[in-house]
N, C-alpha and C positions, 0 to 999 in steps of 0.2 A: 612237191614231186621232184625227184632226182632225174636229171636229164643227162644221159651220156651222149656227148657230141660226136657221134658217128653218123654215117650217111643217113641211115633210117631214122635215127632218133632226132636229128635236126628237124626233119619234117614234122615229127610229132611235137617237138618243142614249139615250132611256129604255129601249130594248130591249136595249142592250148587256149582255153577261153580267156585266160588272164592277158594273153598277148593279142589274140584275134579280135577281141571286143573293143580294143583301144587302137584305133587307126592312127593316132598321133604318137604312139609309143615308138621309141627308137630301139627297144629290146629286140624286135625281129631282125633288124639290120645287124646288130651285134651277134645274135645267135647264128644267123646265116653265115656271117664272116668267119666266126670261129669254127663252124662246121666245115667251111671250105678249106680253112687252114689244115685241119686234121685229115681231110680227104685229099689234100694236094690239088684242089680244084683252083688252079691259078687264074682261069678266066673269070670265075666268080669273085675271087679276091680282087682282081684288077677292076672289076665292075663296081665293087662296093667300097674300095679304099682309095685314098689319095696316093698319087705317085710319091709324094714327099711325106708319107706316113711317118710320124715321129715316134721313135721307140725309146722307152726309158728303162727297159730291162737291160742291165749293163752288159749282158753277154750276147745280145742280139743286135745285129747292125741296124742302123736307122735307114729309112727309105723302104718302099714296098719291094722293089726288085731285089735288093740284097736280102730282105727277109724271105722272099720266095726262094732264093738260092739256098736257104738253109732247110727247106722242107724235106729233102731226101733224108736228112739225119733223123727227123721225127718218124718218117715212114719206115726207115730201116729198123728203128727201135720198136715200132708198133705203138707209139704213144697215143693214148686216148685221154679225154677229159670228161669228168662227170660234174655237171653243174648242180650244185646243191641249192644255191640261192642266187637270184638275179634281181637287182633293184635299179631304180632310175631316179636321177636328180638332174633336172634341166637337160643339158646336152651330154651328161655322163651316165654310163651304165656301169654299175659295180657288182662284181660277182664273187662268190665263194665257191671254189672248185677243188676237186681232187684230180690229180694227174697220175696216171698209171703207165708202166713201162717208160718211166720218165727219166731214165739215166742221163739223157742230154741236159736235163735241168739240175742234176746233182744227186738224185737218189731214185730208187725204183718206184716209190710212191711218194708224191709230194702234195702238200696242201697249199693252196694259194688264194690270195685276193688279187683280182684283176680289175683294172679300171680302163674303160674305153671312152674316148671322147668322139662324139659324132658332130661334124661341123654343120653349118647352116644349110649346106647343100645336101645333107643326108649321107655324107661320106665318112667312113671310118678314118679318123685323122690322127689319133694319138693313143698310146698305150703305156700304162704303168702297172707294175705288179710287185709282189713280194711272195717268196716261196720258202717253205721249210719242209724237211722230211716228215712224213706221217709217223706219229708215235702211237704204238698200239697199247702200251701199258700206261695209263694216266692215273694221277692221284685221285681225281674225283670219280673215276669209273665211267665218265662220259667220253665220247669220242671228240675229236677236234672239229667235227662238222655236224653232229646230230643236233636235234632240237627243232623248234618251230621255224617255219619258212613263210607263213602267211603274213602279208602286209595288211595292217589295220591302222586306224587312227590317222588317216592322211591329213586331217586338219591340224594334227599336232606335230607335223614334220619340223617346222622351224623351232618350236619349243623344245623338241627332243634333241635337235642339233645343238641348241644352246646348252642343254643339260649335259651332253657329252663333252662339250668344250670346257664347261665349268669343272667337271670331274677331272679331266686331263690336267687342267691348269692348277687346280687346288691340290689334288692328290698326287698325280704322277710327275708334275713339275715342282711340287713341294711348296706351293704358295700358302696353302692352309690345309694340311693333311687331316686335321681333326674334323673337317667338314665332310668326311667320307660318308657319314650316315645321313647327310642331307641328300645324297645322290643314289646310294645303293640300298636296296631293300634288305633290311637286316633279317627279315624272316624267310625270304625266298630269293636266293641268288645262285643261279646255275653257272658253273665255271667250266670252260672248255680248254683253257690253257692247261697243257698236260702236266705241269709241275705244281698246280695249285688246286686245293680242295674247294668244295662248294662253300658258299656262305661268307659272311664277314670274317668268321674265325679262320677260314682257309686263307683269306687275304692277309690277315694279321700274322698268321704262322709263316707264310711265305716271306713277308717283309722282315720278320725277325731273323729268319734263316739267312736271307740275302744280306741283311745289314751286318750280321755277325761275320759273314764272309767278306765284308767290305766290297760287295758286288751288287748293290741295289740298282735297279733300273733308274736311269736319270733321263727323263724326257726333257728336251731343250727347245723344241719348236714344233708347232702344229702347221702342217703344210696344206692339208685339205680336210674338209668336213662335208660328207655327202650323206643324205638321208632320204628315206621314203617311209613316211608314216612312223611305225614303231621301231624301225631299224635305222641305225646311224653308224657310218664308218668314219673313223678318224685316221689320217695318215700323218705320223709324227716322226721326228728324227731325235735320236738320243744316244746315250752311251750305255753299254753293258758288256761285261766280259772283256773290258779293255779295248773295245772296238766301237765305232760308230754304227748304229743300226737303224733300219727302217722298221717302225712299229705300226702295224696295221691292226686296229682294234675295232671290232664290230660289236655294238651294243644293242640289246633289245629292251624297250621300255614298256612299262605298264603304269598307268595312273601317275605319271610324273616322276617315276623312279626307275632306275636301271635294275633289271631283274635277270639279265643273262649276258654273257660275254664270251666272244671267240676272238682269237688273235693269230697273227703270223708275225714272226720276228726274223728278219734277215739282216745279217751283217752287210754293210755297204762295201763292196769290193773296191780295191784301189789298183789292182793289176789285172791284166788280161781283158781289158775292156774293149767291147766291140763298138761302142759309141761314146761320145763325150757329153751326152744330154743331161746326165745326172738322174738320180732316182726320185728327186723331189721338185724339179723345176716344171714350169708350165701350167700349174693349177691357177685358176683365175679367181678363187675364193679365199 
């Protein structure tokens, strides 16, 4: 179910059975915090987050009060967020979102992956993200966010995380690209990267095109691997288009194979930074 994080919808989000039935989940804390951000509810933000809230978005200042000081910019733009997927791994919640009226973030409509760390006291403590403009005309005909959202196979979380890491290391880091068929379902692979078609044929065609342009993605380091059941998010660093990029890749697994992929790619900025925390530091896995 898609959740638009406005005042009314945050209440609905927190009332959904997926969250309400699990009193140990930290998803409600994160949902309420993000709703407060978009509503400009600073009292709730102060109640839910640490004063020394650590920010890894390079254009947002670190610390809770400096972040609160930026809220009028979002309010003036009328920025809203639609949560497409929300997952949890230990003390991390990771989300797939669409931001609208999002000019403060770089374009009118943006797709993002957001990661929030909640500390041992139940306080929002740290945030990472990557954003890119929404593309309406994609090669596969799929959108950048559609597809399944239901979490299954919780007992396979660690195995699926290992599968995602192996794919990134062998294929995207170039350790053993020929093993791609060990990880990706050759018969059914749904692709949401706007430049790549479905299936293994789509991947191969994209690789040929980018290689011919001397512009192939080069992943160099995996910084985080977060999973819940059949969904795994990897956060990697690498080179593309002559710049260092943050690569956020979300994979869906079935029966030990990767069957679907979404991503966000954001160049790592070097100028106009609002903090010096970096886009990749702080992960503990």
